[in-house]
N, C-alpha and C positions, 0 to 999 in steps of 0.2 A: 125390752132390753134393760131398762132401769130396774124392773122387778127382779129379773134374773141376776143382775149385779148385786142387788141387796141380799138376795138369797145366798149367793156365794160368800158375801162378806160375813154372813151369819154362820155359815158352815165351816169356813176356813180356819178360824181359831180352834175349833174343836178337832178338825182334821189334823192341824199342825201338832196338837198335843198327842194325837194318836201316833203320828210319825215319830214324835219324840219318844214316846213310850217304847215303840219298836226298836228305836236306836239304842235305848238303854238296856234292852234285853238281848239283842243279838250283836255280833261283831260288826264293826263299821266296814261295809264293802263299798266298792266303787258305785254300784247301783244305788245303794242307800245314800251315799254322799250326794248324788245327783238329785234324788227325790227330796232329800232334806233341804238342799239348796233351793230347789224350785218352790217348796212349801214355805221356806223362809222368805223369799222374795214376795210371794203371793200374800203371805200373812202380813207383811209390812203394809201393803196397799189396803188390806182389810182394817189394819190398825188406824191408818190415816182416815179412812171413811168413818169409823166409829168416833175417832177424836173430833172430826168435823161436825158430826151430829151433836156431840156433847157441847162443842164450841158454839154451835148455832143456838143451843138452848141457853147457855150461860152468858153468851155475848162476849164482845171484846172488852179488855184484853185477856179476860179469863180463859177464853178458848185457846189462844196460843200458849198460855201458861200451862194448860192441861197437856198439850202435846210436848212442850219443852220438858216438863217434868217426866213425862213418859219416856222420852228419849234418854234422859239422864238416868232413870232407874235401870234401863237396859245397860247402859255403859258401866254404871257402878257395879251392877251384878256381874257382868263379864270380867271386869278388871279384878274384882276381889276374888272371884272363883279361880281365875288363872293365877293370881298371886299366891293363893293358898295351895294350889296344886304344884306350882313351879318353884316356890321358895326363892333362894338367892338368884336363880336364873332369871326371875321375873322382876328384879329390882328396878329396871328401867322401863318396864311396861307401862306403869301409870304416866310417866313423863312422856313417853312416845305417843301414847293415846291422847293425852291432854293436848299436846302440841299439834298432833294431827287433827284433832277436833277443831281447834281454833283456826287452823289453816284451811280446813275443808269448809268451815262455815264462813269465815271472813273473806275467803277468796273464791272457793268453789260455789257454795250456795248463793252468796251475794252476787258473784259474777254472772252465774247463769240467770238469776232473776233479773238483773239489770240488763243483760243482753237480750233475753227474749222479751222482756217488757219494753225495751227500747225499740226493738224491731216491730213489735205489735202496736205500740202506742206513741212512738217517737220520744216523748218526754213524760216522765212520771214524777210525782211529788209525794212527800211524806213529812211528818212532823219532826223537825230537827231537835225539839226539846227532849223527846223521849229517846231518840236514837243516840244523841250525843251523851246523854246521861248514862245510857247503857254501855257505850263504847269506852267512856272514861273509867267506869268501874272494871270493865274487862281488861283494859290496859294495866291498871293497878294490880289486879289479881294475877294476870299472866306474868308480870315482872316479878312479883313476890314469889310466885310458885316456880317459874321456869328459868329465871335469870339470876336473881339474887343469891341462890345457893352456890353459885360459882365464886362469890366474893366474900362469903362469911368465913370466919377463921376458927370457929369452935369445933368443927368437924372436917372431914376430908372434903376436897373440892367437889362440888356438885351435890353435896348432901347438907342436911340440917341436923343440928343436935335435937335431942328430945324436946327441950324447952322451945326451941325455935319452930319445930314441927307443930307443937301445940298452939303456938301463937299464930302461925300461918293458917292452920286449920280453923281456928276461931275467927280470924280476920276474914277468911273466905266466906264462912257461914254468915257472919254479921253483914258484910257488904251485900251478899245476895239477898238476905232477909230485908234489908233496907230498900233495895231495888224493887223487890216484890211489893212492899208496902207503898212505895211511890207509884208503881205501875198500876196497882189495883185499888188504891184508896186515895192517897193524898193528891196525886196528879194524874188520875186516870185519863183525863182528856188528852194528855200528851201522847197517848198510845192508841187513840181511837182513829180508825181510818176515815178519810174524807168521804162524805156521802156522795153516792153516784145515783142520779135519778133513775137510770136504767136498772139499778139493782134493788129499787125499793120493793117491787113486787116479790122478788126472789127472797128477800129477807124479812118480809112483812109478818109471816107466820112461822115462828120457831117450832121445832118439833115438839110433840106432846111429851109430858114428863115421863110417861111410861116408855116411850121410844128412846128418850135420852138415857133413862136408867138402864134399859137393856143394852144400849150401845156402850155405856160405861162398863158394865159387866163384861161384855164381849171385848172391849178394849183391854181390860185387865188380862183376860184369857189370851188375847192375841200377843200381848207383851210377854207373858210367860212363855208362850210358844216361840217367840222370836229369841228371847234370852236363851231358852233351852236348846233350840236348834243351832244357834250361833256357838254355844258352848260345845255342843255335840260335834260341830264342824271344825272347831278350833285346832284339834290335832292335824286334821287334813290340811287346814290353812297353813299351819306351821311347817308341815312336811313339804307342801308345795313351794313355800318360800325358800326353804333349805335346798330343795331340789333345783330350783331356778338359780341358786347362787346369789340371791338377793340379800341385802342386809336385814338383820332381825328387826330393824325399825319398821319394816314393811308390815309386820304383824300388827303393830299399833295403828297403822294407816288403814289396814283392812277392817279392823274392829271399828274404827271411827266411821268409815264409810258405810258399814253395815248398819250401825245403830242410827245413823243420820239419814238413812233412806226415807223414813216416813216424813221427817221434817222437810227434806229437800223437795219431795214430791208436792207436799202441801204448799210450800213457799213458792214454787214455780207456778203452780195453778193459780195462786193468788196474784202473782205478778202478771200472768196472762189475762186475768180478769180485771186488770188495772187497779188492784188493791195492794199497792206496794207497801203501804203501812203495815199490813198484815205480814207480808214477807219479812220486813225489817224486824217486827216484833218477834217472829219466829227465830230469825237468825241471831239477833243480839241476845234475846232471852234464853235461847238454848245454849249459846256459848257461855253466858254467865252462869246458868244452872250447872253446866258441865263442871266448871271450876268450883263454883260455890258449894256444890253438893258432893262432887267426886273427891275433892281434896280433903274435906273433913272425914269422909268415910275411909279413905285410904290411910290418912294420918292415924285415925283411931285404930285401924287394923294393924298398922305398923308398930304403934306403941304398945298395944295390948298383947300382940302375938310375936313381938320382936322380929318383925319382917324387915329385911333391908330395903331401903328406898333411896333411889338416886333421882333427883329432880332437875338438876342443872343441865341446860342444853349446851351443845358445843358452839363454837364461834359462828360457824356457817348458819346454823339454825337460828341463833340469836339475831344475826343480820337479816335473815328472811322475815323473822317475826317483827323486828323493828320496821322494816320496809312495809310489811302488811299493815301495821298500825298507822304508819304515816299516811299511806294511801287511803286507808279506811277513814281517817279523820278528815281528809279532803273530800272524800265521797259523801260522807254524812254531814258535812258542814254547810251545804247549800240548801238542802231540802228538795233539790231537783236532780234527776238523774237522766242519763241517756246511754245508748249502747256503747259509746266509747269507754265509759267508766267500767261497764261490764267486761269489755275486752281486756282492760288493764288488769282487773282482778283475776280473770281467767288465765292470763299470761303468768301472773304470780303463782297461781295454783299449779300450772304446768311446770314452772321452775321448781316448785316444792316437790312435786312428784318425781321429776327427772333427777334432781340432786339427792333425793332419798335413795333412788336406785343406783345412781352413779355419783357417790359422794366425793 
């Protein structure tokens, strides 16, 4: 079974690119939408597998950084491609996607990990030094990006002037870069999972260099396939949202949930294996990478191509964001978690989804 699974993970990225090529050559039909969606989901699991092979070779926390960067590349590519195609109509797409990503990670991903980990292991622990460092940077970047534009006076409410955009883009990139330096060099031990005696044999022999190199190449192919198929399906997603009478913000939520599927699956597996530190590294690192890399890319595109960009959230979303950060600070402040904390985060996630559909 394991051999068959590995064969499929090697074939899926190539097959996904084949489906993508067909979708670019022929009109998008109902059958092609179903096939593309199926390959999109399957390729996500292949991407996770190859990311985990690379992670096993390079070790923590570099492994989770690989997957976090991969997820961010997907999101940046999708946002920029849809902004360029949609023009003024997509001015709020980066805001909606960034906000949705933070809420999906901080409430959805963290909530699921804490709940299933608590059910499986009762109580789990992680290093608060690393998690609180990351959440502090995330709070600052989220406020800079999604809240402060509502209170500046140099441009219309919810927007930044060109100079302000440049400052926020540089600040986001700087804080993310410092975090990566802290995570991988200066204080790497803050992000290392606790050793489990039962896992020693499992992790004693990392994969060979050739296997890790092959997985890295297949990971790149898988990500290209995921980005391309998601872009291919984006008109169908938008049409479905309109047909359902849902607010346009749902498009950003769908994009965020698609690109976060690899990270979510990997984080949940780590929590079930009682490696909650890995789950936290994935969650906090991916949320930071999302803002730290997406914002500079979007800002650069907006300034160079004169694309409209609205970043400020409305009062309802600001309240939910503040509540999320308050609860997250409490959750990450003790270094120990249980299923109750997971339930709280999942209720917040449900409130986010419900109030997005019924504002």
